[in-house]
C-alpha positions in Angstrom: 19.8 -73.0 -78.5 22.3 -72.9 -75.6 23.3 -69.3 -76.6 19.7 -68.0 -76.3 19.0 -65.5 -73.4 17.9 -67.0 -70.1 15.0 -64.5 -69.3 12.9 -65.2 -72.3 13.3 -68.9 -71.8 11.8 -68.7 -68.3 8.3 -69.6 -67.7 6.0 -66.5 -67.2 5.3 -67.5 -63.6 8.9 -67.4 -62.7 9.1 -63.9 -64.2 6.3 -62.7 -61.9 7.9 -64.3 -58.9 11.2 -62.5 -59.6 9.5 -59.2 -60.0 7.7 -59.5 -56.7 10.9 -60.5 -55.0 12.6 -57.4 -56.4 9.7 -55.2 -55.2 9.9 -56.8 -51.8 13.6 -56.0 -51.6 13.0 -52.4 -52.5 10.2 -52.0 -49.9 12.4 -53.6 -47.3 15.3 -51.3 -48.1 13.0 -48.2 -47.9 11.5 -49.4 -44.6 15.0 -50.0 -43.2 16.1 -46.5 -44.3 13.0 -44.9 -42.7 13.6 -46.8 -39.5 17.2 -45.7 -39.2 16.1 -42.1 -40.0 13.5 -42.2 -37.2 16.1 -43.6 -34.8 18.4 -40.7 -35.6 15.6 -38.2 -35.0 14.7 -39.9 -31.7 18.3 -39.9 -30.7 18.4 -36.1 -31.2 15.2 -35.7 -29.1 16.2 -38.2 -26.4 18.9 -36.8 -24.1 19.7 -40.3 -22.8 20.4 -41.5 -26.4 23.0 -38.7 -26.9 24.6 -39.2 -23.5 24.4 -35.4 -22.8 23.5 -34.1 -19.3 20.1 -32.6 -20.5 18.4 -33.1 -17.1 20.7 -30.5 -15.6 19.9 -28.1 -18.5 16.1 -28.6 -17.8 16.6 -27.9 -14.1 18.4 -24.7 -14.9 15.6 -23.6 -17.2 12.9 -24.5 -14.7 14.6 -22.7 -11.8 13.1 -19.3 -12.5 9.6 -20.8 -12.8 10.1 -22.6 -9.4 11.3 -19.4 -7.8 8.4 -17.4 -9.2 6.0 -20.1 -7.9 7.6 -19.9 -4.4 7.4 -16.1 -4.5 3.7 -16.2 -5.5 2.9 -18.6 -2.7 4.9 -16.5 -0.2 3.0 -13.4 -1.4 -0.3 -15.2 -1.0 0.6 -16.2 2.6 1.5 -12.6 3.4 -1.8 -11.4 1.8 -3.7 -13.9 4.0 -1.8 -12.7 7.1 -2.6 -9.1 6.2 -6.2 -9.9 5.6 -6.5 -11.7 9.0 -4.8 -8.8 10.7 -7.2 -6.4 9.0 -10.2 -8.4 10.0 -9.0 -8.5 13.6 -8.5 -4.8 13.7 -11.9 -4.2 12.1 -13.5 -6.4 14.6 -11.8 -4.5 17.5 -12.9 -1.2 16.0 -16.4 -2.4 15.5 -16.6 -3.6 19.1 -15.2 -0.2 20.3 -17.7 1.6 18.1 -20.6 -0.4 19.4 -19.5 0.3 23.0 -19.1 4.0 22.2 -22.5 4.0 20.5 -24.1 2.5 23.6 -22.5 5.2 25.8 -23.6 8.0 23.5 -27.1 6.7 23.1 -27.5 6.4 26.9 -26.2 9.9 27.3 -28.5 11.2 24.6 -31.6 9.5 26.2 -30.7 11.0 29.6 -30.3 14.5 28.0 -33.6 14.1 26.2 -35.4 13.1 29.4 -33.8 16.0 31.3 -35.0 18.4 28.6 -38.5 17.1 28.8 -38.5 17.2 32.6 -37.3 20.8 32.5 -40.2 21.5 30.0 -37.8 23.1 27.5 -39.9 22.1 24.4 -43.1 23.5 26.1 -41.3 26.8 27.0 -39.9 27.3 23.5 -43.3 26.5 21.9 -45.1 28.9 24.2 -42.7 31.7 23.7 -42.7 31.2 19.9 -46.5 31.2 19.6 -47.0 34.3 21.8 -44.2 36.4 20.1 -45.0 35.3 16.6 -48.5 36.9 16.5 -47.7 39.9 18.7 -47.1 42.4 15.8 -50.4 41.6 14.2 -52.4 42.5 17.3 -54.0 45.9 17.9 -51.8 48.4 19.8 -53.8 48.1 23.0 -53.5 44.2 22.8 -49.8 44.5 22.1 -49.4 46.7 25.2 -51.2 44.2 27.4 -49.1 41.3 26.0 -45.9 43.2 26.6 -46.9 43.8 30.2 -47.7 40.2 30.5 -44.3 39.1 29.1 -42.5 41.5 31.5 -43.8 39.5 34.4 -41.7 36.7 33.1 -38.8 39.1 32.3 -39.4 38.6 28.5 -38.9 41.6 26.3 -40.4 41.0 22.8 -38.4 42.0 19.7 -39.1 41.7 16.0 -41.2 39.0 14.4 -40.3 38.3 10.8 -42.2 36.1 8.3 -39.7 34.4 5.9 -42.0 31.9 4.2 -45.8 32.1 4.3 -46.3 28.6 2.8 -44.2 26.9 5.4 -45.1 29.4 8.1 -41.5 30.1 8.7 -41.0 32.8 11.3 -38.0 34.2 13.1 -38.8 35.9 16.4 -36.2 37.9 18.5 -36.6 38.5 22.2 -34.6 38.9 25.4 -34.9 36.7 28.5 -33.7 38.3 31.7 -31.6 40.6 29.5 -30.1 37.9 27.3 -30.8 38.2 23.5 -32.2 35.1 21.9 -33.9 34.0 18.7 -36.4 31.3 17.8 -36.8 30.0 14.3 -39.9 28.0 13.6 -41.2 26.1 10.6 -44.4 24.1 10.0 -44.2 20.7 8.3 -46.9 18.2 7.3 -46.1 14.5 6.8 -49.1 12.4 5.7 -51.8 13.5 8.1 -49.5 14.7 10.9 -48.6 18.4 11.2 -45.8 19.6 13.5 -43.6 22.6 14.1 -39.8 22.5 14.2 -38.4 25.1 16.6 -34.8 26.0 17.1 -33.4 28.3 19.7 -30.3 30.4 18.8 -28.0 32.6 20.9 -27.0 36.1 20.0 -24.1 34.7 17.9 -26.4 32.5 15.7 -25.4 29.3 17.4 -28.1 26.6 17.6 -28.8 25.7 21.2 -31.9 23.5 21.1 -34.2 22.0 18.5 -37.5 20.4 19.1 -40.4 19.2 17.1 -43.8 19.8 18.6 -47.3 18.8 17.6 -49.4 21.8 18.5 -52.5 21.3 20.5 -55.9 23.2 20.1 -54.6 26.1 22.2 -51.4 28.2 22.2 -50.1 26.6 25.4 -48.5 23.2 25.9 -48.2 21.0 22.8 -49.7 17.6 22.4 -46.4 15.9 21.7 -42.8 17.1 21.7 -39.5 15.5 20.6 -36.0 16.7 21.3 -33.9 16.7 18.1 -30.7 18.4 19.4 -29.6 19.8 22.7 -26.3 21.6 23.5 -26.2 22.2 27.3 -24.9 25.6 28.5 -25.9 28.7 30.6 -29.0 29.1 28.5 -30.6 26.1 30.2 -30.6 27.8 33.5 -32.0 30.9 31.8 -34.9 28.9 30.3 -35.6 27.1 33.6 -35.9 30.5 35.3 -38.1 31.8 32.5 -40.3 28.7 32.8 -40.6 29.2 36.6 -41.6 32.9 36.0 -44.1 31.9 33.4 -45.7 29.4 35.7 -45.8 31.9 38.5 -47.4 34.4 36.2 -50.0 31.8 35.2 -50.7 30.8 38.8 -51.1 34.4 39.8 -53.7 34.9 37.0 -55.6 31.8 38.2 -55.5 33.0 41.8 -56.9 36.4 40.8 -59.7 34.7 38.9 -60.5 32.6 41.9 -60.4 35.7 44.2 -62.8 37.6 41.9 -65.1 34.6 42.1 -65.0 34.6 45.9 -65.7 38.3 46.0 -68.7 37.9 43.7 -70.1 35.2 46.0 -69.6 37.4 49.0 -71.5 40.2 47.3 -74.3 37.9 46.1 -74.9 36.6 49.6 -74.3 39.7 51.7 -71.0 38.6 53.2 -69.0 41.8 52.4 -68.5 42.7 56.0 -67.1 39.3 57.1 -63.4 38.6 57.1 -62.6 35.4 55.2 -59.2 33.6 54.8 -58.0 34.8 51.4 -54.6 35.4 49.9 -53.9 39.1 50.1 -51.0 38.7 47.7 -53.4 38.2 44.8 -55.3 41.5 45.3 
């Protein structure tokens, strides 16, 4: 019995305990191996564990990125300076433009007022209306109108209808020997109707543009607005024409008044008495 194997003679409980102890040793061995393997991997990843100067290597790798960041910040600062300089120059330009606009607007208002006081829109409108319808009148009426115009040193030329719907006419004439042209169009906005008249010189250069709201008669318009005005020798010519037209009109009124006085003298038997009258209107 002493030569029998030891393992079979053991109690079954001891056999289980020995199996569990062996399994524990195996698990412990595997865990120790895994721990050492992890340490080796950590050592390869950790520069301090290897004793290598990895921080210097990281700094060398990061240097281009740092330089790029500094360059970006420097560019941004330069962009901000350029933008500030641009805003400053724009503000200066805007201020200069505002001052220039004030100067120009004041000059334009003065020129418009001067044109109105010289009655340039009225003169242009009266010339245009009288010359536009002249060719459509009978020969004897045309002759009378031409004589009437000569008193103001106006020589009528052609009158050409370009657009019947817009009543677009072009009339040519000479004022004190200077050839001129008036182009006129009729417009209707909402319930307001107006004529836009432009005076041209003999070279086709626009000298004066006005918009007038015609009145019931062919004389002075109800309203007039100056749209453009280029001063020049023509202004003096139009002022002279206006004075001659006023003189012509006053002469006509004086003649009418004189005829009225003569009729009263005849009606009341005062033909032989000398009364104070203007002989220049006879």
